[in-house]
Backbone bond lengths (Angstrom), bond angles and torsions (degrees), N, CA, C in turn:
res aa  C-N    CA-C-N  psi(-1)  N-CA   C-N-CA  omega(-1)  CA-C   N-CA-C  phi
1 M - - - 1.400 - - 1.506 106.64 -
2 C 1.404 120.71 141.02 1.400 119.96 179.80 1.550 110.69 -76.07
3 D 1.351 118.32 159.32 1.436 123.52 -175.98 1.541 111.63 -58.04
4 C 1.357 119.54 -31.92 1.447 119.71 -179.65 1.449 114.40 -62.88
5 V 1.334 116.19 -36.90 1.448 120.93 177.61 1.487 111.65 -64.37
6 W 1.417 116.47 -45.36 1.483 117.04 -179.01 1.537 110.47 -66.53
7 L 1.326 120.46 -28.13 1.380 127.54 179.82 1.620 105.71 -65.17
8 C 1.274 116.29 -42.15 1.498 123.16 -179.38 1.549 107.21 -69.22
9 V 1.216 120.71 -44.85 1.470 123.19 174.79 1.470 110.98 -55.94
10 I 1.302 120.37 -50.12 1.407 126.39 -176.64 1.555 107.95 -59.76
11 A 1.368 111.48 -50.55 1.449 113.27 -178.73 1.469 113.78 -59.64
12 F 1.348 117.03 -37.69 1.337 123.84 -178.54 1.629 112.46 -61.77
13 L 1.396 109.68 -42.79 1.427 116.46 177.71 1.482 113.35 -64.34
14 F 1.302 120.78 -36.74 1.416 125.08 175.28 1.477 115.39 -59.28
15 A 1.422 113.98 -27.35 1.483 121.76 -174.90 1.481 103.75 -96.63
16 L 1.264 124.05 -6.69 1.542 124.13 -173.38 1.536 108.00 -55.80
17 K 1.359 112.89 128.41 1.524 120.56 177.73 1.514 112.98 -99.51
18 M 1.364 116.64 -30.94 1.426 120.01 -176.07 1.459 110.26 -137.70
19 L 1.428 115.18 132.92 1.492 120.70 177.78 1.559 108.32 -135.22
20 S 1.299 114.02 125.07 1.356 122.04 170.73 1.532 110.99 -105.54
21 A 1.298 117.00 121.15 1.494 116.36 175.75 1.626 106.96 -126.46
22 R 1.232 110.80 25.70 1.596 116.51 -178.05 1.429 115.87 -60.10
23 N 1.260 119.83 147.71 1.527 125.80 173.49 1.468 112.96 51.74
24 N 1.402 113.61 53.85 1.443 123.38 177.38 1.510 116.15 -116.05
25 K 1.414 117.85 -4.89 1.375 123.78 -170.42 1.471 114.16 65.81
26 L 1.257 120.61 27.85 1.450 124.01 -175.57 1.628 108.46 -67.67
27 V 1.331 115.07 136.84 1.490 112.75 176.58 1.522 108.03 -112.44
28 S 1.383 121.41 -5.68 1.370 116.97 171.86 1.517 107.90 -155.76
29 I 1.306 118.07 165.31 1.495 127.16 173.26 1.481 110.67 -119.52
30 S 1.314 116.42 132.41 1.323 118.44 176.51 1.499 115.64 -64.37
31 K 1.441 111.17 148.28 1.564 115.71 -179.27 1.486 108.85 -65.39
32 H 1.343 117.00 -21.09 1.415 120.56 178.32 1.479 115.70 -67.41
33 I 1.315 119.07 -2.77 1.451 124.30 171.02 1.627 108.99 -55.08
34 G 1.399 114.83 -32.23 1.390 116.00 179.74 1.517 116.64 -68.46
35 N 1.265 119.82 -3.70 1.384 128.69 177.68 1.510 112.17 -77.01
36 L 1.338 113.56 -28.13 1.445 116.12 -174.42 1.572 113.64 -82.59
37 K 1.404 110.86 69.89 1.462 120.34 -170.78 1.535 118.89 -58.03
38 Q 1.290 114.65 -18.77 1.433 120.01 174.69 1.480 119.72 -94.27
39 L 1.284 114.29 0.44 1.484 122.26 -175.39 1.538 108.99 -66.05
40 Q 1.398 115.89 124.72 1.376 123.03 175.32 1.587 118.96 -110.30
41 C 1.297 111.19 -24.47 1.426 114.62 179.68 1.588 107.73 -136.26
42 L 1.338 116.43 131.91 1.448 123.40 -175.31 1.448 107.37 -138.18
43 D 1.321 114.06 114.03 1.597 119.60 177.87 1.525 104.92 -109.69
44 L 1.309 120.61 115.94 1.463 128.44 -179.40 1.633 104.32 -125.82
45 S 1.319 116.89 25.04 1.541 121.78 179.15 1.514 109.82 -74.11
46 F 1.415 108.94 154.54 1.495 115.77 179.07 1.491 116.23 60.94
47 N 1.350 111.65 47.46 1.507 122.08 176.35 1.521 108.50 -124.81
48 E 1.227 115.46 -160.73 1.494 121.27 -178.08 1.556 108.30 -126.15
49 L 1.259 118.65 29.17 1.493 122.07 -172.73 1.547 106.69 -75.51
50 V 1.410 114.35 139.31 1.388 121.33 177.36 1.567 111.27 -111.34
51 S 1.391 115.80 -10.30 1.379 118.22 177.13 1.493 108.65 -160.79
52 L 1.341 119.93 164.04 1.447 124.84 176.46 1.471 107.58 -118.77
53 P 1.271 121.16 144.38 1.456 121.36 176.33 1.472 113.54 -72.76
54 E 1.404 113.03 142.13 1.432 120.63 -175.55 1.611 108.02 -55.71
55 E 1.305 118.16 -24.39 1.515 120.30 -174.80 1.530 110.19 -68.01
56 I 1.329 114.94 -15.70 1.498 116.21 177.81 1.545 111.45 -67.00
57 T 1.382 113.81 -11.69 1.495 114.14 175.74 1.534 110.68 -84.74
58 L 1.244 118.43 -6.69 1.482 122.11 175.71 1.588 110.05 -77.05
59 L 1.142 118.12 -5.85 1.574 122.29 -178.04 1.454 108.23 -82.56
60 A 1.354 117.22 83.38 1.438 121.45 -173.74 1.493 112.06 -67.65
61 Q 1.368 117.86 -29.71 1.426 122.11 -176.12 1.523 113.61 -83.37
62 L 1.296 117.16 -8.05 1.496 124.90 -175.18 1.530 108.37 -61.33
63 K 1.416 110.66 123.04 1.517 118.67 176.01 1.389 112.01 -113.10
64 S 1.441 116.41 -22.28 1.550 111.72 -178.19 1.620 105.06 -146.99
65 L 1.285 104.85 129.56 1.507 115.25 -178.99 1.565 107.75 -132.97
66 N 1.361 109.83 116.58 1.468 118.08 176.76 1.553 112.97 -108.58
67 V 1.403 112.37 114.80 1.426 115.67 -179.71 1.548 109.27 -119.84
68 M 1.267 117.75 17.45 1.471 122.23 -173.64 1.611 107.23 -57.19
69 Y 1.311 113.44 156.69 1.457 121.15 172.94 1.638 111.96 56.56
70 N 1.278 114.38 53.93 1.505 120.40 176.03 1.556 102.40 -133.45
71 R 1.198 112.84 -169.19 1.502 121.43 -173.65 1.438 106.09 -121.56
72 L 1.378 122.26 38.20 1.412 132.37 -169.12 1.632 108.04 -66.36
73 L 1.308 117.48 120.64 1.376 120.86 176.22 1.585 110.93 -97.27
74 D 1.311 109.25 -22.25 1.507 120.05 -171.89 1.428 109.54 -145.88
75 I 1.311 118.31 134.62 1.515 123.62 167.38 1.555 108.54 -126.75
76 P 1.352 115.43 127.03 1.467 120.54 -179.93 1.545 114.69 -39.82
77 K 1.267 121.83 119.90 1.404 127.70 -174.48 1.594 112.58 -52.91
78 A 1.304 113.07 -39.75 1.459 124.45 178.63 1.462 111.17 -52.48
79 L 1.382 125.60 -38.06 1.481 131.90 176.56 1.621 106.37 -48.50
80 F 1.315 114.83 -45.48 1.382 116.53 -172.67 1.583 119.32 -71.61
81 R 1.471 106.14 -12.71 1.367 116.50 178.42 1.630 115.84 -93.82
82 K 1.335 112.98 5.63 1.483 117.56 -178.96 1.663 102.59 -94.05
83 P 1.166 116.28 114.67 1.506 119.36 -176.54 1.419 112.26 -71.47
84 D 1.336 121.88 -28.28 1.463 123.19 -176.34 1.501 114.31 -94.64
85 L 1.442 114.08 8.27 1.415 118.68 175.97 1.536 120.24 -94.46
86 E 1.338 110.38 122.57 1.468 112.39 177.82 1.526 102.60 -88.90
87 L 1.266 120.09 119.62 1.430 123.96 179.15 1.548 111.20 -114.75
88 E 1.296 111.96 115.35 1.557 115.50 179.88 1.497 106.83 -105.66
89 K 1.400 115.72 114.93 1.456 119.00 -179.01 1.428 114.49 -128.49
């Protein structure tokens, strides 16, 4: 693929507003999730996550986070201090 196509893909991801990664048997989430600055809705339900990266707290636009049906032992405390965030755990 030419470089211009990759640049378009990267630009699209930075503008991503909704991401559903539910039911994928994920065991971890990359710390780079924090780069998705426009993300408003993130569905990570029905996976095998045991933790979330601290970088998830950098998602200032995040309004909805679904982490139901995982194996989470720890959720970054800063998520609980986001008044506009609907957290389903």
